[in-house]
N, C-alpha and C positions, 0 to 999 in steps of 0.2 A: 651717564651724566652728559648733558648737552655741552657741545664744545664751548659755547659762550660762557657757560657756568664754570667750565674748567679754567678758562682764562681769568675770569674774575676771581676765582678762588686762589689763583697763584700770583695775582698782581703784587702782593706784598710779601711774597716768600720765594722770590726768584732764586735765591741761593740754593734752595732745595731742588730746583729743577735739574733733571739730568740732561745730558747732551741730547738724548733721544726725545725728551720732552720738548726741549727748545726747538729742535729741528721740526718737530711736529707742529709746534706753535708757529714757527716762521712760515711753514708751508701754507698755513691757512690764515695768515694775517689779514688778507683781503676779506675773508669771510667775516672777520670780526667787525670790519667797517663796511659791511654790506648795506647798512642803514646809516643815517646821520647820527653821529655821537657828539656829545658835548666836548668842549675843549678840555675840561677837567679830565674826562676819561682818556682823551688822547694823551694828555700829559702823564697820566698814570701808566699807560702802556710804554711811553717814552722812557720813564724811569725803570720800568721792568726790563727793557732791552738794554739800557745802560749798565745794569747790574749783572749782566751775564758774565760769569767767570771765565777766564781764559782756559781753565782746566776742563771746562765743559765741551770744548771743541776738539775735533780730531787734530792729531799732530799736523803741523804745516798750515794751520789756520789761526787767525786771530780775530777778535771782535773789535769793531770800531764803535766809538760812541755814536749812538743813533739819535737823531733829532727828528721829531715828527712835527710838521708844521701844518696848520690849517689855513688853506688858501681858498676863500669863498666856500664852494661846496665840494672842492676836491682836496684830497690828501696828498701830501708830498713827503715821501720817506727819504731822508738823506742821512749820510753818515758823516764822520768828521772830515772826510775829504771833500765834502760838499758835492757828492755825486749821487745819482739815484742808486739806492741800495736794494732794490728788489727787481727781479727779472719779470718777464711777461707772465710767467706762470704764478707769480705772487710769492715765490720763495724769497726769503730775505737774503740779501747778498752778503757774502763773507769774503773778505779780501785775502788773496794768497800771500804767503810769505815765501819768497824765493830762497831756495836752499843752495849753498855753494856746492858745486860738483867739479869733478876733474875735467880737464879739456877733452879727454876721450869720451867721457859720459856726455858732455855738452854736445860734442860733434854728433854723437849718435842721436840724441834727442832732436837737435836742429835739423839733421838730415830727414828724420821722420816727419817733422812738422812741415818743412819746405816741400817735400815730395808729396805729401798728402793734401797740401793746401792749394787747391786749383785756382783760387781767386788771387790775382795779382802776385803769383809766385815769383815773377821776374824781379820784384822789388827787393827780395830777400837774398842778399849775397851770402854764399856759402864759402867761408874762408878756409884756409888750410889749417891743419892741426897745429902747425908751427905758429901760426898767427894766434890761435886760441890759447896757446901756452903762454903768450904775452898778456893775456887778459885775465880778469876776474870773471869766472863763468858760473852761471846760476841756472837752475831749472825748477819747475814746480810740477810734480806729478806727471811728467812727460807731456804736459799741455802747454807750457810756456818755457822759453829759453832766452836768456839775456847774457850778452857778452859786453864787458866794459873794459876799455883800455885807456889808461891815463885820463879817467873821468869822461871819456867819450864813449857813447853808446854805439857800438858797431853792429850789434844785432839785438833786435827786440822782436821775438817771435811768439805768436799766439796761435795755437792749433785751430784749424777750421772747425767750427761747431763747438769750440770750448765754451764752458760756462763762465770762464774768467773774463771779467769786463776789461776792455782795452785800456780804459782810463786808469783802472786800478793797477794794471800791470805797469803802466808808465810811472805811477806814483811809487810803486814798490821799487822800480828800477832807480828812480831818483834817490830813494832811501839807501840804496846800495852804492851810491856815489856817482851815478850817471848824470852828468851836468851838460854835456854837449851832444848835439845830434844833427845830422843832416838828413833831410827827408824830401820826398817828392811833393809837389804842390798839392796833390790830392789828399795828403795826410796833414796838411797845414793846421787844420782846425783841431785835430787830435792833440797836438802838442801845445797849441795856444791855450786850449781848455785845461791842460795839465800845468799851466803857468810857465811855459817856455816863452822866451822872447825871441822873435825873429831878428837876426842881425844882418844877414847879407843873402843875396840871391844871384844865381847865374842861370843862364839859359841852357837848355839841353845841348850837349855836344855829341854829334853822331860818332865821333872818334872815341868817345867814352861809353858808348851804348853797352849796357850789360849784355853778356851773351845770353842770359836767360830771357831778356827782353826780345832779342832777335829770334830765339827759339819760340817764344810764346806767340810772336806774330807770324810764325812759320815762314821766316825769311832765311835766305841762304847766308851763311857766314863766309862763303867763298867769293862773294862779289860785293862791290860797293854800290850796286844799283839801288839797293833798298834805301840808301841814304837820301835819295831824291823823291821818295814816296811821301805824299802829303799825309798829314795826320788823319784826315777823314777816312783814309783807306786802310788805316791800321787798327787792329783790335785794341791795342794798348798804345795810345798816342804818346808823343814826346811830352815831357813835363819839365817845368822849371825845378831847380834844386834849391831848397831853402836850408840855410845854416842857422841853428838856434842855440840858445843858452838858457838853462833853467834859472829863473830868478825868484820864483815862489810867490809872485803877485800877478794879478790879472792885467793883461795888456789891452784886451778888448779891441783887437785890430782885425780887419778883414784882409784877405790876401791881396785882392786887386788894389785896395786903397793903400796898403802898405808898400807894395811894389811901386806904385805911382809916386809915392813920397821918397823912397830911398833910391830907386833906380837899380839897374842891373850892374853887377860887377863885370869887368871885361873878360874874366875867365874863371874857371873852377878854382884855380890856384889862388887867385886874388880874393875870391869870396871866402875861401877857407882861411886864408891869412887874416882877413878882417875879423872873422869869428874868433880865432885864437887870440888876436890882439885885444879885442874887447874882453874876452874871458880873463886874460891875464890882468887886465886893468881892474876888473871887478873883484877878482880873487887875490890880487896882490902877488901874483906868481911871477917869479923871475925867469923861470925856465919852463918850457913845455915841449915835450917830444911826442909828436902824433904818430 
């Protein structure tokens, strides 16, 4: 039976599709749309994908409502998080569910991800086990690791080469209670796209430079001379630090425009204090211990 016939035959009987059938179907979704199809057919496939039962997926996965929209001659597959839900290979994207793990398990997964991730490793702070014991710690299939303390995301790690989408990981982290985060300027768009609102910003402070940043730039920790090196001579330049809060709505702001409007805080401490103050006001919280 031709693959196209297989799809058409199952359009109205998705409940009977096995997990294997669905994964086969999702792998070749692009083949189904290799030619122009009518909007009616697109809507049929949309309904097919919406009806996929949770039990059809492996443990640790869930299906999102899938919306297929027709935009001129191109197709855009999106899920209920409004993100692209297929990878470059055409396989439909499935969002991970973070599983709660012990601090010891988390530390092991986090170590492996950080040590194996050669790209911007310096950004990911590896805290002590005692710190993680104060957090809610989660992982997914040893590919993602998230630590949340008092609603603040202190670690959000995605393994290099992982098929897990960064935006989906942020969405899942919010679902577990992560509402505050501080990030470097180069990650600003990730969190804005995930509906975080930037609150305050401070400039890089050499005295707070992460040890991993110093090592990644192959600088000596035993001298202060590196503090006077200009960014152009560094593999990983200095970056502004942005403090954000999840609000669940689009802000549509750009980094430079936003900084121009709000200005820099005088220090890291001041920027952090502003973030917490706004968060308490939004949430009606009387006490916050960071």
